[in-house]
Structures are given as structure tokens and as C-alpha cells.
N, C-alpha and C positions, 0 to 999 in steps of 0.2 A: 364553235367547232370543237368536238371532242378530240382527245389525243389518244392514239393507239399505241400502247406500249407493247413491244415485241418481247416474247419470252426468250430465255436463253437458248432453248431448243430451236426456236424459229430463227433467231439471229444466227446460230451455228449453221443451220440448214441453208439459210440464204447466203452466208459467207462461203460455204462449200460450192454452192451453184455458181456464185460470182467467180470463184477461183478456178473452176473446172473448165478445162478446154474441150471436154467431151460433151455432147448434147445428152439429154435424158433418155431413158430407155424407150419412151413412146414418141420421140422426136420423129416427125415425118409420117406418123401413122395416118391412115384415113380417119376422118372425123368421127364416124360411128364406132370404129374399132377403139379408138383412144377413149371415147366417152364410156364404152363398155368396160375397158380396163379400170378406169377410175371408179365406175359404179360398183364393179366387183370388189374393189379394194375398200370402199367407204360405205356402201349402202347398209351393210349390217350394223355399223356403228350409228349411223343416222337414224335408221328405223327403230333400232333397239333402245334409243335414248329416251323414249317416252314423251317426246315433244308433241305438241298439237300438230295436225296435218299442215297448217299454213307454214309453220316454222320448219317442219321437215322438208317442205318443198323449197323453201328459201335456202336451206343448206344444200339441197341438191343443185340448185342453180349456182351456188357458190362453187361447188365441186365441178360443175359444167364449165364455168369460167376458168377454173384452174387447169382442167383437162385441155382446154383450147390453147392455153398459154404454153403448157408443157409440150403440146403437139408442134407449135409453130415458133417458139423461141428457145434460146439457149444462153448460158452464160450470164453476163452482166445484164443483158435485155431481160432475160427470164426473171432474174431476181428483182429487178426494178418493177416489172409488171406484176409480179406476185405482191410486192408491197402495195402497190396501187389497188390491186383487187381486194387485199385485206382491208385497206382503208375504206373502200367503196362499200363493201358489205358491213363493216363496222358502223358506218354512218347510216346504213339502212336498217341497223338494229340487231345484227347478229352478235352473239357474245363472243368476244375476242379470244378468250382462252379456248373455247370450243373450236372455233375456226383454225387457230394455230395448232391445236391437237390433231384436227383432221388433216391439215397440210403436212405436218411432220410425220404422221402415220402413213399417209400416202406416199411420201418421199421414201420412208423406210421400206415400205412393202414393194415399191418399184425396184429399189435396189436389190431386194431379196429375189425378185423375179429374174433379175439379170445375172445373179450369181449362179454358177453351175452347181448343181447338186451332186451328190454321190452317184456314181454310175450304178445301174442295177446289179452288175456283177460284184461290185465292192460291198454291197449290202448283204450278199449271200454269205453264209458260214463258210469258213475256210476248212480244208481237209476233205478227204474222201470225194474229191471232185473227179468226175469222169470226163475225159475229152472224148466226145462222140466222133465216130469215124476212124478211130485208131484202135486196133486190136492188140492186145498183149499176146506175146508168143508164149505159149505154154509148152514147156519141155517136159516130156515124160521120161523119166529116168530109167 
């Protein structure tokens, strides 16, 4: 049996999941919606990798397994199941660093989805703004 060594990034991500009292951003999503989120996050990296179609499909299945875990588990259970999924796909021949990269990238992008971005108003230039509906009184002298 081969041994899977976790990268520092993966270990840190799993530690953060273990320590978190909050579920992930896709926890409780409908199956298809969660799969679509994970596909949107990772598909460009998988397809753009130049791998043969069989390997591309195996990485897609790996991502599908992860999506199902993130949708149904949280905290310690999620971290434990992610480790099991990494081991499973490692034993099935996927490259460990690539799997861990995809995992960490998906987690990072999920966090970015959850962070509120700047409001549309704050991205507008300041000054010379007109409040519609208010007229200025013009005094003629």
C-alpha cells in the first residue's frame, strides 16, 4: 500500500476545516447545484491540464466526490472524509499533488464566493455625485 503525504497547504486546509464550527459555503445545497459550483471552480483547471480524456474524467469524479462531501458533512467529519477520498483516488492512480492542489484551490475559491465584495456604489468615483429626486434651490439675486 502506497503512502499519501499531505502537502502543507492541504494539512492547513484540513486543520481549518476541523477547527471550524461553521459548515462550508455549499453545505446543504441541492446535489446538482453543489456539483455545478465545484465544476465551475475546477473544470477550467482540469480541462486545461492537457491530460488524456480518461485522466480528465477521473479528476472530475474526484471533484464529484469532494462536492458530495462538502454538501453533506462539516467540521471533523468533513476533514476525515476528505482524507479518505484523497487516499481512495491516490490508490486509484491520481497524482497526489494535483489532487491536493485542486482541493485547496476549490476551498480557496469557495471562501472567495462567501466573502462580500465591494458594493457597486463604492466602486464608483467619488465627487460630483447627484442625488436624483432632490432639486437644489437656485436663488436669483
